[in-house]
LUMROMI-969180 format. One record per residue (C-alpha): x, y, z; residue in three letters; residue number from 1; chain. Coordinates in nm, 3 decimals. Layout:
BEGIN
      xx      yy      zz type seq mol
       X       Y       Z  Ala NUM   A
...
END
This chain:
BEGIN
      xx      yy      zz type seq mol
  -0.270  -3.295   5.637  Unk   1   A
  -0.019  -3.552   5.515  Unk   2   A
  -0.186  -3.850   5.355  Unk   3   A
   0.067  -4.060   5.165  Unk   4   A
  -0.028  -4.297   4.888  Unk   5   A
   0.199  -4.583   4.780  Unk   6   A
   0.296  -4.422   4.450  Unk   7   A
   0.576  -4.587   4.254  Unk   8   A
   0.922  -4.473   4.354  Unk   9   A
   1.159  -4.437   4.058  Unk  10   A
   1.534  -4.479   4.047  Unk  11   A
   1.785  -4.220   3.935  Unk  12   A
   1.803  -4.100   3.579  Unk  13   A
   2.033  -3.854   3.410  Unk  14   A
   1.744  -3.619   3.326  Unk  15   A
   1.787  -3.273   3.475  Unk  16   A
   1.584  -2.955   3.445  Unk  17   A
   1.753  -2.798   3.745  Unk  18   A
   1.713  -2.424   3.738  Unk  19   A
   1.774  -2.347   4.101  Unk  20   A
   1.660  -2.001   4.202  Unk  21   A
   1.790  -1.995   4.558  Unk  22   A
   1.951  -2.186   4.838  Unk  23   A
   1.634  -2.148   5.042  Unk  24   A
   1.403  -2.176   4.745  Unk  25   A
   1.239  -2.517   4.785  Unk  26   A
   1.225  -2.620   4.423  Unk  27   A
   1.494  -2.779   4.211  Unk  28   A
   1.314  -2.707   3.885  Unk  29   A
   1.185  -2.387   3.734  Unk  30   A
   0.815  -2.449   3.785  Unk  31   A
   0.877  -2.566   4.140  Unk  32   A
   1.099  -2.268   4.206  Unk  33   A
   0.819  -2.037   4.104  Unk  34   A
   0.579  -2.226   4.330  Unk  35   A
   0.315  -2.272   4.060  Unk  36   A
  -0.010  -2.396   4.213  Unk  37   A
  -0.215  -2.655   4.028  Unk  38   A
  -0.488  -2.410   3.935  Unk  39   A
  -0.243  -2.188   3.747  Unk  40   A
  -0.128  -2.467   3.517  Unk  41   A
  -0.459  -2.550   3.353  Unk  42   A
  -0.588  -2.894   3.263  Unk  43   A
  -0.394  -2.926   2.934  Unk  44   A
  -0.066  -2.887   3.117  Unk  45   A
  -0.181  -3.108   3.402  Unk  46   A
  -0.273  -3.379   3.152  Unk  47   A
   0.062  -3.338   2.980  Unk  48   A
   0.244  -3.361   3.312  Unk  49   A
   0.053  -3.675   3.404  Unk  50   A
   0.137  -3.834   3.071  Unk  51   A
   0.501  -3.733   3.109  Unk  52   A
   0.513  -3.876   3.460  Unk  53   A
   0.363  -4.206   3.341  Unk  54   A
   0.607  -4.228   3.049  Unk  55   A
   0.908  -4.158   3.267  Unk  56   A
   0.804  -4.401   3.538  Unk  57   A
   0.768  -4.671   3.272  Unk  58   A
   1.110  -4.605   3.119  Unk  59   A
   1.334  -4.507   3.411  Unk  60   A
   1.331  -4.830   3.611  Unk  61   A
   1.083  -4.801   3.894  Unk  62   A
   1.029  -4.981   4.221  Unk  63   A
   0.716  -4.968   4.429  Unk  64   A
   0.755  -4.762   4.744  Unk  65   A
   0.723  -4.978   5.057  Unk  66   A
   0.531  -4.768   5.305  Unk  67   A
   0.492  -5.061   5.541  Unk  68   A
   0.849  -5.020   5.672  Unk  69   A
   0.873  -5.010   6.053  Unk  70   A
   0.831  -4.665   6.206  Unk  71   A
   0.909  -4.716   6.573  Unk  72   A
   0.857  -4.395   6.774  Unk  73   A
   1.159  -4.270   6.968  Unk  74   A
   1.233  -3.981   7.201  Unk  75   A
   1.528  -3.780   7.327  Unk  76   A
   1.706  -3.914   7.634  Unk  77   A
   1.616  -3.756   7.968  Unk  78   A
   1.896  -3.860   8.205  Unk  79   A
   2.147  -3.629   8.041  Unk  80   A
   2.348  -3.581   8.360  Unk  81   A
   2.507  -3.920   8.300  Unk  82   A
   2.693  -3.794   7.993  Unk  83   A
   3.015  -3.596   7.984  Unk  84   A
   2.841  -3.306   7.811  Unk  85   A
   2.559  -3.321   8.064  Unk  86   A
   2.794  -3.293   8.360  Unk  87   A
   3.002  -3.021   8.198  Unk  88   A
   2.714  -2.794   8.104  Unk  89   A
   2.532  -2.853   8.435  Unk  90   A
   2.841  -2.715   8.609  Unk  91   A
   2.857  -2.416   8.374  Unk  92   A
   2.483  -2.342   8.406  Unk  93   A
   2.473  -2.358   8.786  Unk  94   A
   2.508  -1.980   8.840  Unk  95   A
   2.227  -1.913   8.587  Unk  96   A
   1.916  -2.105   8.702  Unk  97   A
   1.644  -2.126   8.440  Unk  98   A
   1.864  -1.963   8.177  Unk  99   A
   2.020  -2.097   7.859  Unk 100   A
   2.368  -2.019   7.731  Unk 101   A
   2.459  -1.923   7.374  Unk 102   A
   2.761  -1.856   7.159  Unk 103   A
   2.722  -1.677   6.825  Unk 104   A
   2.863  -1.878   6.534  Unk 105   A
   2.907  -1.608   6.272  Unk 106   A
   3.184  -1.758   6.059  Unk 107   A
   3.153  -2.073   5.853  Unk 108   A
   3.469  -2.198   6.023  Unk 109   A
   3.313  -2.173   6.371  Unk 110   A
   2.982  -2.325   6.259  Unk 111   A
   3.152  -2.624   6.094  Unk 112   A
   3.381  -2.694   6.388  Unk 113   A
   3.093  -2.671   6.638  Unk 114   A
   2.899  -2.943   6.457  Unk 115   A
   3.205  -3.165   6.429  Unk 116   A
   3.293  -3.117   6.797  Unk 117   A
   2.941  -3.203   6.914  Unk 118   A
   2.948  -3.519   6.703  Unk 119   A
   3.282  -3.613   6.861  Unk 120   A
   3.163  -3.536   7.215  Unk 121   A
   2.824  -3.706   7.211  Unk 122   A
   2.795  -4.036   7.397  Unk 123   A
   2.433  -4.145   7.363  Unk 124   A
   2.232  -3.961   7.098  Unk 125   A
   2.287  -3.735   6.799  Unk 126   A
   1.987  -3.575   6.624  Unk 127   A
   2.008  -3.383   6.296  Unk 128   A
   1.730  -3.198   6.114  Unk 129   A
   1.807  -3.019   5.786  Unk 130   A
   1.641  -2.872   5.481  Unk 131   A
   1.938  -2.928   5.250  Unk 132   A
   2.260  -3.132   5.253  Unk 133   A
   2.550  -3.102   5.013  Unk 134   A
   2.762  -3.353   4.826  Unk 135   A
   3.101  -3.203   4.906  Unk 136   A
   3.399  -3.202   5.140  Unk 137   A
   3.246  -3.051   5.456  Unk 138   A
   2.942  -3.277   5.433  Unk 139   A
   3.165  -3.582   5.395  Unk 140   A
   3.382  -3.481   5.690  Unk 141   A
   3.075  -3.435   5.908  Unk 142   A
   2.927  -3.766   5.790  Unk 143   A
   3.253  -3.937   5.885  Unk 144   A
   3.215  -3.803   6.241  Unk 145   A
   2.850  -3.907   6.250  Unk 146   A
   2.958  -4.260   6.156  Unk 147   A
   3.229  -4.256   6.425  Unk 148   A
   2.964  -4.163   6.681  Unk 149   A
   2.747  -4.454   6.569  Unk 150   A
   3.045  -4.686   6.601  Unk 151   A
   3.080  -4.573   6.966  Unk 152   A
   2.722  -4.685   7.029  Unk 153   A
   2.549  -4.350   6.977  Unk 154   A
   2.194  -4.356   6.842  Unk 155   A
   2.183  -4.131   6.536  Unk 156   A
   1.858  -3.989   6.396  Unk 157   A
   1.873  -3.777   6.080  Unk 158   A
   1.561  -3.606   5.945  Unk 159   A
   1.595  -3.444   5.601  Unk 160   A
   1.360  -3.257   5.376  Unk 161   A
   1.329  -3.432   5.040  Unk 162   A
   1.310  -3.128   4.811  Unk 163   A
   1.663  -3.177   4.671  Unk 164   A
   1.727  -3.504   4.493  Unk 165   A
   2.087  -3.518   4.620  Unk 166   A
   1.944  -3.571   4.970  Unk 167   A
   1.873  -3.932   4.875  Unk 168   A
   2.243  -3.995   4.804  Unk 169   A
   2.348  -3.863   5.145  Unk 170   A
   2.071  -4.059   5.315  Unk 171   A
   2.169  -4.387   5.148  Unk 172   A
   2.536  -4.345   5.234  Unk 173   A
   2.444  -4.271   5.595  Unk 174   A
   2.230  -4.583   5.644  Unk 175   A
   2.483  -4.793   5.453  Unk 176   A
   2.767  -4.684   5.679  Unk 177   A
   2.617  -4.806   6.007  Unk 178   A
   2.302  -4.981   6.125  Unk 179   A
   2.264  -4.740   6.420  Unk 180   A
   2.208  -4.448   6.181  Unk 181   A
   1.839  -4.390   6.108  Unk 182   A
   1.731  -4.153   5.830  Unk 183   A
   1.382  -4.028   5.758  Unk 184   A
   1.265  -3.804   5.472  Unk 185   A
   1.012  -3.532   5.544  Unk 186   A
   0.714  -3.507   5.307  Unk 187   A
   0.895  -3.707   5.039  Unk 188   A
   0.845  -3.734   4.666  Unk 189   A
   0.724  -4.085   4.595  Unk 190   A
   0.780  -4.096   4.222  Unk 191   A
   1.075  -3.865   4.174  Unk 192   A
   1.388  -4.052   4.275  Unk 193   A
   1.663  -3.817   4.160  Unk 194   A
   1.503  -3.724   3.828  Unk 195   A
   1.407  -3.357   3.819  Unk 196   A
   1.165  -3.422   3.534  Unk 197   A
   0.971  -3.691   3.716  Unk 198   A
   0.973  -3.488   4.037  Unk 199   A
   0.829  -3.192   3.848  Unk 200   A
   0.548  -3.410   3.716  Unk 201   A
   0.465  -3.536   4.064  Unk 202   A
   0.470  -3.183   4.197  Unk 203   A
   0.219  -3.075   3.935  Unk 204   A
  -0.008  -3.364   4.033  Unk 205   A
   0.040  -3.334   4.411  Unk 206   A
   0.145  -2.973   4.462  Unk 207   A
  -0.082  -2.907   4.759  Unk 208   A
   0.118  -3.158   4.964  Unk 209   A
   0.465  -3.113   4.813  Unk 210   A
   0.451  -2.736   4.838  Unk 211   A
   0.501  -2.769   5.214  Unk 212   A
   0.867  -2.814   5.305  Unk 213   A
   1.060  -2.858   5.630  Unk 214   A
   1.294  -2.559   5.649  Unk 215   A
   1.425  -2.623   6.005  Unk 216   A
   1.798  -2.660   6.081  Unk 217   A
   1.917  -2.836   6.397  Unk 218   A
   2.210  -3.040   6.537  Unk 219   A
   2.166  -3.181   6.892  Unk 220   A
   2.415  -3.384   7.098  Unk 221   A
   2.297  -3.588   7.399  Unk 222   A
   1.999  -3.354   7.450  Unk 223   A
   2.251  -3.120   7.617  Unk 224   A
   2.406  -2.896   7.351  Unk 225   A
   2.283  -2.789   7.010  Unk 226   A
   2.358  -2.581   6.703  Unk 227   A
   2.051  -2.402   6.571  Unk 228   A
   2.005  -2.128   6.314  Unk 229   A
   1.984  -2.096   5.938  Unk 230   A
   2.280  -2.289   5.796  Unk 231   A
   2.219  -2.598   5.588  Unk 232   A
   2.498  -2.855   5.544  Unk 233   A
   2.734  -2.786   5.254  Unk 234   A
   3.062  -2.614   5.164  Unk 235   A
   2.896  -2.283   5.076  Unk 236   A
   2.750  -2.256   5.427  Unk 237   A
   3.089  -2.310   5.593  Unk 238   A
   3.297  -2.063   5.390  Unk 239   A
   3.462  -2.357   5.213  Unk 240   A
   3.337  -2.309   4.856  Unk 241   A
   3.602  -2.168   4.623  Unk 242   A
   3.344  -1.990   4.406  Unk 243   A
   3.091  -1.840   4.648  Unk 244   A
   2.969  -1.863   5.005  Unk 245   A
   2.681  -1.754   5.225  Unk 246   A
   2.711  -1.507   5.512  Unk 247   A
   2.514  -1.675   5.789  Unk 248   A
   2.457  -1.696   6.164  Unk 249   A
   2.399  -1.992   6.398  Unk 250   A
   2.389  -2.028   6.775  Unk 251   A
   2.563  -2.290   6.987  Unk 252   A
   2.322  -2.340   7.275  Unk 253   A
   2.304  -2.521   7.609  Unk 254   A
   2.063  -2.527   7.901  Unk 255   A
   1.682  -2.567   7.910  Unk 256   A
   1.643  -2.451   7.549  Unk 257   A
   1.802  -2.775   7.427  Unk 258   A
   1.525  -2.980   7.588  Unk 259   A
   1.275  -2.770   7.393  Unk 260   A
   1.470  -2.824   7.071  Unk 261   A
   1.477  -3.200   7.129  Unk 262   A
   1.104  -3.199   7.200  Unk 263   A
   1.047  -3.022   6.867  Unk 264   A
   1.273  -3.270   6.687  Unk 265   A
   1.078  -3.562   6.836  Unk 266   A
   0.752  -3.409   6.712  Unk 267   A
   0.887  -3.400   6.356  Unk 268   A
   1.063  -3.737   6.375  Unk 269   A
   0.749  -3.916   6.494  Unk 270   A
   0.511  -3.731   6.260  Unk 271   A
   0.324  -3.895   5.974  Unk 272   A
   0.529  -3.686   5.729  Unk 273   A
   0.863  -3.845   5.833  Unk 274   A
   0.913  -4.158   5.621  Unk 275   A
   1.209  -4.394   5.680  Unk 276   A
   1.463  -4.406   5.398  Unk 277   A
   1.401  -4.781   5.375  Unk 278   A
   1.066  -4.703   5.210  Unk 279   A
   1.257  -4.594   4.900  Unk 280   A
   1.552  -4.831   4.890  Unk 281   A
   1.654  -5.169   5.022  Unk 282   A
   1.886  -5.156   5.319  Unk 283   A
   2.242  -5.150   5.175  Unk 284   A
   2.452  -5.459   5.232  Unk 285   A
   2.777  -5.483   5.427  Unk 286   A
   2.993  -5.446   5.117  Unk 287   A
   2.833  -5.113   5.027  Unk 288   A
   2.870  -4.994   5.384  Unk 289   A
   3.240  -5.074   5.386  Unk 290   A
   3.282  -4.898   5.051  Unk 291   A
   3.117  -4.583   5.193  Unk 292   A
   3.337  -4.583   5.501  Unk 293   A
   3.657  -4.637   5.302  Unk 294   A
   3.567  -4.361   5.058  Unk 295   A
   3.504  -4.114   5.339  Unk 296   A
   3.823  -4.206   5.523  Unk 297   A
   4.025  -4.170   5.205  Unk 298   A
   3.879  -3.827   5.140  Unk 299   A
   3.962  -3.715   5.492  Unk 300   A
   4.315  -3.853   5.468  Unk 301   A
   4.381  -3.673   5.140  Unk 302   A
   4.245  -3.328   5.226  Unk 303   A
   4.536  -3.189   5.426  Unk 304   A
   4.597  -2.830   5.332  Unk 305   A
   4.230  -2.764   5.261  Unk 306   A
   4.063  -2.527   5.504  Unk 307   A
   3.801  -2.760   5.662  Unk 308   A
   4.061  -3.026   5.742  Unk 309   A
   4.298  -2.768   5.885  Unk 310   A
   4.018  -2.629   6.104  Unk 311   A
   3.949  -2.973   6.249  Unk 312   A
   4.316  -3.041   6.313  Unk 313   A
   4.370  -2.712   6.495  Unk 314   A
   4.046  -2.672   6.685  Unk 315   A
   4.019  -2.697   7.063  Unk 316   A
   3.639  -2.672   7.096  Unk 317   A
   3.603  -3.042   7.180  Unk 318   A
   3.823  -3.000   7.489  Unk 319   A
   3.631  -2.686   7.585  Unk 320   A
   3.299  -2.870   7.558  Unk 321   A
   3.418  -3.150   7.782  Unk 322   A
   3.580  -2.920   8.038  Unk 323   A
   3.292  -2.669   8.067  Unk 324   A
   3.505  -2.379   7.944  Unk 325   A
   3.301  -2.280   7.639  Unk 326   A
   3.228  -1.906   7.646  Unk 327   A
   2.849  -1.855   7.657  Unk 328   A
   2.613  -1.562   7.700  Unk 329   A
   2.327  -1.651   7.936  Unk 330   A
   1.966  -1.540   7.923  Unk 331   A
   1.602  -1.651   7.925  Unk 332   A
   1.517  -1.825   7.599  Unk 333   A
   1.207  -1.952   7.426  Unk 334   A
   1.165  -2.177   7.123  Unk 335   A
   0.885  -2.120   6.872  Unk 336   A
   0.828  -2.374   6.597  Unk 337   A
   0.564  -2.475   6.347  Unk 338   A
   0.404  -2.812   6.401  Unk 339   A
   0.489  -3.063   6.124  Unk 340   A
   0.124  -3.098   6.018  Unk 341   A
   0.018  -2.741   6.088  Unk 342   A
  -0.193  -2.528   5.853  Unk 343   A
  -0.002  -2.199   5.863  Unk 344   A
  -0.249  -1.952   5.720  Unk 345   A
  -0.353  -1.733   6.010  Unk 346   A
  -0.088  -1.878   6.243  Unk 347   A
   0.148  -1.646   6.431  Unk 348   A
   0.459  -1.645   6.212  Unk 349   A
   0.656  -1.352   6.072  Unk 350   A
   0.715  -0.993   6.183  Unk 351   A
   0.354  -0.885   6.167  Unk 352   A
   0.227  -1.190   6.353  Unk 353   A
   0.421  -1.153   6.674  Unk 354   A
   0.747  -1.342   6.631  Unk 355   A
   0.923  -1.033   6.771  Unk 356   A
   0.657  -1.000   7.045  Unk 357   A
   0.605  -0.633   6.957  Unk 358   A
   0.278  -0.563   7.131  Unk 359   A
   0.138  -0.354   7.413  Unk 360   A
   0.189  -0.537   7.740  Unk 361   A
   0.461  -0.752   7.584  Unk 362   A
   0.818  -0.680   7.478  Unk 363   A
   0.714  -0.375   7.280  Unk 364   A
   1.001  -0.229   7.080  Unk 365   A
   1.100   0.103   7.237  Unk 366   A
   1.377   0.246   7.020  Unk 367   A
   1.524   0.014   6.755  Unk 368   A
   1.446  -0.295   6.548  Unk 369   A
   1.724  -0.450   6.339  Unk 370   A
   1.628  -0.720   6.090  Unk 371   A
   1.852  -0.951   5.886  Unk 372   A
   1.679  -1.161   5.623  Unk 373   A
   1.805  -1.280   5.283  Unk 374   A
   1.454  -1.259   5.138  Unk 375   A
   1.253  -0.964   5.267  Unk 376   A
   0.899  -0.959   5.125  Unk 377   A
   0.668  -0.817   5.393  Unk 378   A
   0.293  -0.870   5.367  Unk 379   A
   0.041  -0.587   5.389  Unk 380   A
   0.014  -0.653   5.763  Unk 381   A
   0.391  -0.644   5.791  Unk 382   A
   0.412  -0.312   5.607  Unk 383   A
   0.148  -0.163   5.838  Unk 384   A
   0.330  -0.297   6.144  Unk 385   A
   0.662  -0.143   6.040  Unk 386   A
   0.494   0.187   5.953  Unk 387   A
   0.329   0.194   6.295  Unk 388   A
   0.664   0.133   6.462  Unk 389   A
   0.817   0.423   6.271  Unk 390   A
   0.525   0.649   6.370  Unk 391   A
   0.605   0.595   6.736  Unk 392   A
   0.972   0.679   6.680  Unk 393   A
   1.129   0.331   6.651  Unk 394   A
   1.430   0.303   6.422  Unk 395   A
   1.366   0.014   6.181  Unk 396   A
   1.663  -0.107   5.973  Unk 397   A
   1.682  -0.405   5.738  Unk 398   A
   1.989  -0.585   5.603  Unk 399   A
   1.909  -0.807   5.305  Unk 400   A
   2.054  -0.913   4.970  Unk 401   A
   2.122  -0.678   4.683  Unk 402   A
   2.024  -0.789   4.335  Unk 403   A
   2.394  -0.853   4.277  Unk 404   A
   2.426  -1.083   4.579  Unk 405   A
   2.091  -1.264   4.590  Unk 406   A
   2.067  -1.629   4.498  Unk 407   A
   1.694  -1.581   4.424  Unk 408   A
   1.597  -1.314   4.169  Unk 409   A
   1.235  -1.422   4.218  Unk 410   A
   1.240  -1.333   4.589  Unk 411   A
   1.428  -1.011   4.512  Unk 412   A
   1.152  -0.917   4.267  Unk 413   A
   0.903  -0.932   4.555  Unk 414   A
   1.130  -0.724   4.776  Unk 415   A
   1.185  -0.466   4.501  Unk 416   A
   0.811  -0.400   4.487  Unk 417   A
   0.819  -0.269   4.845  Unk 418   A
   1.145  -0.073   4.860  Unk 419   A
   1.001   0.267   4.777  Unk 420   A
   0.713   0.229   5.025  Unk 421   A
   0.949   0.108   5.297  Unk 422   A
   1.180   0.405   5.245  Unk 423   A
   0.884   0.643   5.235  Unk 424   A
   0.781   0.509   5.577  Unk 425   A
   1.129   0.572   5.714  Unk 426   A
   1.261   0.214   5.713  Unk 427   A
   1.637   0.198   5.650  Unk 428   A
   1.744  -0.050   5.382  Unk 429   A
   2.093  -0.198   5.347  Unk 430   A
   2.178  -0.448   5.073  Unk 431   A
   2.481  -0.675   5.092  Unk 432   A
   2.757  -0.634   4.838  Unk 433   A
   2.864  -0.970   4.693  Unk 434   A
   3.234  -0.908   4.762  Unk 435   A
   3.444  -0.655   4.957  Unk 436   A
   3.596  -0.349   4.799  Unk 437   A
   3.937  -0.457   4.676  Unk 438   A
   4.098  -0.147   4.817  Unk 439   A
   3.976  -0.211   5.171  Unk 440   A
   3.936  -0.584   5.236  Unk 441   A
   3.831  -0.512   5.593  Unk 442   A
   3.820  -0.815   5.825  Unk 443   A
   3.470  -0.951   5.868  Unk 444   A
   3.351  -1.175   6.149  Unk 445   A
   3.127  -1.359   5.904  Unk 446   A
   3.440  -1.509   5.751  Unk 447   A
   3.651  -1.395   5.458  Unk 448   A
   3.393  -1.127   5.367  Unk 449   A
   3.381  -1.290   5.025  Unk 450   A
   3.030  -1.427   5.059  Unk 451   A
   2.834  -1.405   4.737  Unk 452   A
   2.502  -1.406   4.919  Unk 453   A
   2.346  -1.321   5.253  Unk 454   A
   2.160  -1.600   5.435  Unk 455   A
   2.126  -1.504   5.804  Unk 456   A
   1.783  -1.475   5.970  Unk 457   A
   1.819  -1.254   6.279  Unk 458   A
   1.609  -0.989   6.454  Unk 459   A
   1.746  -0.766   6.731  Unk 460   A
   1.504  -0.569   6.948  Unk 461   A
   1.638  -0.265   7.136  Unk 462   A
   1.978  -0.439   7.156  Unk 463   A
   1.834  -0.634   7.449  Unk 464   A
   1.643  -0.918   7.283  Unk 465   A
   1.736  -1.135   6.985  Unk 466   A
   1.566  -1.382   6.757  Unk 467   A
   1.768  -1.638   6.554  Unk 468   A
   1.632  -1.923   6.346  Unk 469   A
   1.526  -2.047   6.003  Unk 470   A
   1.243  -1.797   5.945  Unk 471   A
   1.276  -1.572   5.640  Unk 472   A
   1.058  -1.263   5.627  Unk 473   A
   0.877  -1.374   5.313  Unk 474   A
   0.550  -1.545   5.211  Unk 475   A
   0.708  -1.890   5.181  Unk 476   A
   0.824  -1.893   5.542  Unk 477   A
   0.499  -1.737   5.664  Unk 478   A
   0.257  -1.956   5.471  Unk 479   A
   0.419  -2.281   5.356  Unk 480   A
   0.748  -2.395   5.510  Unk 481   A
   0.785  -2.526   5.862  Unk 482   A
   1.017  -2.299   6.061  Unk 483   A
   1.175  -2.269   6.405  Unk 484   A
   1.333  -1.980   6.590  Unk 485   A
   1.473  -1.900   6.934  Unk 486   A
   1.406  -1.574   7.119  Unk 487   A
   1.668  -1.480   7.381  Unk 488   A
   1.655  -1.202   7.640  Unk 489   A
   2.023  -1.116   7.676  Unk 490   A
   2.188  -0.778   7.643  Unk 491   A
   2.521  -0.947   7.576  Unk 492   A
   2.391  -1.174   7.297  Unk 493   A
   2.170  -0.905   7.143  Unk 494   A
   2.460  -0.662   7.150  Unk 495   A
   2.686  -0.906   6.967  Unk 496   A
   2.425  -0.970   6.699  Unk 497   A
   2.356  -0.597   6.666  Unk 498   A
   2.728  -0.545   6.611  Unk 499   A
   2.712  -0.799   6.329  Unk 500   A
   2.427  -0.599   6.178  Unk 501   A
   2.625  -0.277   6.208  Unk 502   A
   2.925  -0.439   6.046  Unk 503   A
   2.719  -0.590   5.765  Unk 504   A
   2.549  -0.254   5.699  Unk 505   A
   2.879  -0.065   5.692  Unk 506   A
   2.934   0.112   5.356  Unk 507   A
   3.238  -0.110   5.298  Unk 508   A
   3.015  -0.418   5.298  Unk 509   A
   2.669  -0.300   5.191  Unk 510   A
   2.482  -0.057   4.970  Unk 511   A
   2.251   0.182   5.153  Unk 512   A
   1.933   0.232   4.951  Unk 513   A
   1.786   0.584   4.953  Unk 514   A
   1.514   0.787   4.782  Unk 515   A
   1.590   1.087   4.565  Unk 516   A
   1.382   1.325   4.358  Unk 517   A
   1.447   1.302   3.984  Unk 518   A
   1.241   1.519   3.751  Unk 519   A
   0.966   1.555   4.006  Unk 520   A
   0.945   1.180   4.062  Unk 521   A
   1.099   0.967   4.336  Unk 522   A
   1.375   0.727   4.235  Unk 523   A
   1.614   0.493   4.415  Unk 524   A
   1.987   0.528   4.458  Unk 525   A
   2.253   0.310   4.618  Unk 526   A
   2.540   0.448   4.828  Unk 527   A
   2.862   0.269   4.925  Unk 528   A
   3.223   0.343   5.001  Unk 529   A
   3.460   0.283   4.713  Unk 530   A
   3.821   0.397   4.708  Unk 531   A
   3.778   0.582   5.036  Unk 532   A
   3.482   0.788   4.913  Unk 533   A
   3.104   0.749   4.922  Unk 534   A
   2.987   0.674   4.569  Unk 535   A
   2.625   0.694   4.455  Unk 536   A
   2.473   0.465   4.189  Unk 537   A
   2.144   0.538   4.014  Unk 538   A
   2.102   0.180   3.889  Unk 539   A
   2.141  -0.136   4.091  Unk 540   A
   2.519  -0.167   4.127  Unk 541   A
   2.723  -0.467   4.016  Unk 542   A
   2.439  -0.599   3.797  Unk 543   A
   2.401  -0.625   3.422  Unk 544   A
   2.106  -0.529   3.207  Unk 545   A
   1.998  -0.891   3.154  Unk 546   A
   1.971  -0.965   3.527  Unk 547   A
   1.770  -0.649   3.587  Unk 548   A
   1.532  -0.736   3.302  Unk 549   A
   1.487  -1.093   3.429  Unk 550   A
   1.412  -0.967   3.780  Unk 551   A
   1.161  -0.723   3.630  Unk 552   A
   0.988  -1.001   3.436  Unk 553   A
   0.959  -1.213   3.750  Unk 554   A
   0.818  -0.912   3.936  Unk 555   A
   0.542  -0.875   3.677  Unk 556   A
   0.458  -1.244   3.645  Unk 557   A
   0.472  -1.372   4.001  Unk 558   A
   0.194  -1.318   4.254  Unk 559   A
   0.341  -1.231   4.593  Unk 560   A
   0.211  -1.540   4.770  Unk 561   A
   0.419  -1.753   4.532  Unk 562   A
   0.752  -1.608   4.652  Unk 563   A
END
């Protein structure tokens, strides 16, 4: 599926057409964000894009991509019992043969500290796989710990999707900082560099390939312990952005599931789509490496009083990891992931295709299905599946973004098309409010409860079985992106995640969407608690007319498969 040509690779320019429509939306420019296939553009626009690409590559300082760089295959270590983490978790897992242990990381604080602690505890290998990385404080603090691990002799492998141009900056700093740090880019742009305009042109010319992105998120230490879920790397994912943050959920895992996660990472790392960073830039010299290290150390030294630095100074998770005292919920677990070169049309992925194992003879949902997804755009099969569940008496409830909280009006336009039909079928809909009611400010386990947007991808089945991963319930996750998710049979874990759902759907934190009759026609209304009373809105609350019009335009223009 991936057949790379040695197209010219251009350096950075100041050109920017960035019109980002969502943290999970894979495109940094408007046309990319709308996922416009080649056939929709027409030959005049294709010709124009080709001419634009040629002009920009001639004027922006280009270097030929070197695709002959060494790509030595590598694998996760197997003798994990020789590491401190290996011994500690073997002792903790002894009473639970064949089971894996998990801790829910619901707050950004906990998720950030877990990654830092695993980097500090690892002794032999550290593997990272991410869709997006930031250029901010938390990313720098984590990179500093990654470098420290490399300096201790740890092999570091970092696999990044190349959809965001800023990824290249992180990747270069990482390989500059230490020779033991290897970085590969998944399905990279070959002519884009960091110029949004040139990247857009290449996308128009090679959209069939570039439309497929690696959406997985993974952090593995010594093939023993891992953080897996839906958080990317960046301040907004760790509740450390002053303006806005994402409400999200990860799992800290140990036991047999980590071997499966490492096996999946190896499949991606050794795939034809994973190209070493050295194909796009010469290996930085020692002076640049020292400059990177000094800059990171200075930033860490000068950030006292800021939340991420305070968290690291006060946290005791590293000691708990080494002493086998981390609190875990144990259960049977299974990893499901898309292959890096897999054609996804027709493949089991999404609600209606069995990711919740809702089938006769399997783990058929008996009473309740709770779904958390920031972008909820079910297919026709998905709608039929949910309707069938309701017909047999299953409670189906969905927590997703409101128009006021979403970071992707395009995805919300797709969701809005289905709300009335979902409610008619008896599905309960809850939409996150972008900030808490000022008169309540209830504590929230997702952090400060000030998240501007919802980002968690969780399914809970009968409060006995849980699914956590990178998979959104939308066409992009079903048809285009690579995804990974873990299914865990554990009443304790499922109960904790169900409690998060209940808390997120509480009228203090979410709008409940309902149908009402107005003049003989059905209409929508939104209910929430404000000032100690339930208040009903007949237009989407906390939004202005312009946003509602823009969402409506996107809903008319965009075919569903493009969302």
